N, C-alpha and C positions, 0 to 999 in steps of 0.2 A: 513610443518608438526609441529604439537607442540613438544615441549622438552619432554612432558610427555608421549606421545605414544613411541617417541625413546627411554626413558628411560626403559619404560616397556618391549620393544623387549631386551634391553641390559640387564636387570636385570634377565631376564629368561635364557638368555645364552644358553648354550649346549643343553639344552632341546628344545629349541625352531626350528622350521623348518626352519626359515629365517637365523638363526645362521648356523645351518647345511647346506645349500645352500651355502652360503658362504665361509665356511670352505672347502667343496668340491670343490668349484671352484679354490680356492687358491691351494689346493692340485693338480688340474689336470694342473695349470701354473706352480706350483713350486717345486714339490716332483717328481723327477725322479725315485723314487722307486714304485712309482704306475703305474699300467697298462695303465690308461688313458692319462699319461703324452706324450706318443708319438703322441698324437693325439692334444694337445694344447701347453704345454711348450716347448716341443722339435720343435715345428713348429714357436716358437716365440709368441705365445700368451700369453699375461699378463694381469695384472690387472692395470688401471689409479691409479695414486698416491693416490688419494682423498680415493678410494675404499679399500686401504690396512688398513684404521681404519674401523671398523666394524660399528661405529655408523654414519659414512657417507655414508655407504651402505644401512644401514636403513631408513635414511631419503630419499634416491632416491627411494629405493623400496616403501615405503607407499606413497610417492607423484606420484608415475607411475603405480598405479593399482595392488599391490602386493595383492595376495589371495593365501590361502593355497591349492586350486585346481589348480594354475597356476605353470608352469616352467620357470625359466630364459631361454630367447633364445637370441642368439649373431645373429643380423640380417646378418651380413655379418661374415661367419665362419673364415674367414681369417684373421679378426681383433680383438683387445682385448677386454677384458671386460672393459666397460665404458659406461656411461650414452647415448653417442650419438649411442651406436651400440647395446644396449641391450633393451629388453622389456619383459613382463609377459605373457604368450602364453598358450593355452591348449596343452595337451601332444601331440594330434595329429599335430598341427600346428608346433610344436617343432620338431617331429619326420621328417615331411615333408622339412624341412630347414637344415637337416644334411648334412654335404659334402660326408657322404659316403653312400648316399641313391640311388638306381638304379632309373634311370629316363629314360623316353621314350619319343619320339617327334612322334606326329601323327598330320598330317595338321596344321604343325606351333605351335601346343601347344605343351609343355613341362611338363610332369607330372610325380609324383613319381610313380613307379609300383605297390606300395601298394595301391594306388588310380585307378588303371586301370579300374574299371568297372563307374568310374566316369568322364572319358573322354568324 
């Protein structure tokens, strides 16, 4: 990714959706005062060292399909926020990958209960 694009996102800063995503991820992992901490930081979920710098997170995001209509998703909800475990997905895909989603099994297929009619 070009340094120019990275600088654009860094310059916009707090008004930028990508920055807010990064800040909210950090809060879930490290701020025990927020409600979602119990599902993240309290379970040991953290950031990889390189993502502690916003610039590095921006580089990864822009090189890996970031778009304003997508959300960050940890592929394995028990692992950290890191390039190997994160991707950008639609809200529907992200909601189906949550640890706390009720799932059902039918004929050997496991589905999210919210998608029941699609079984």
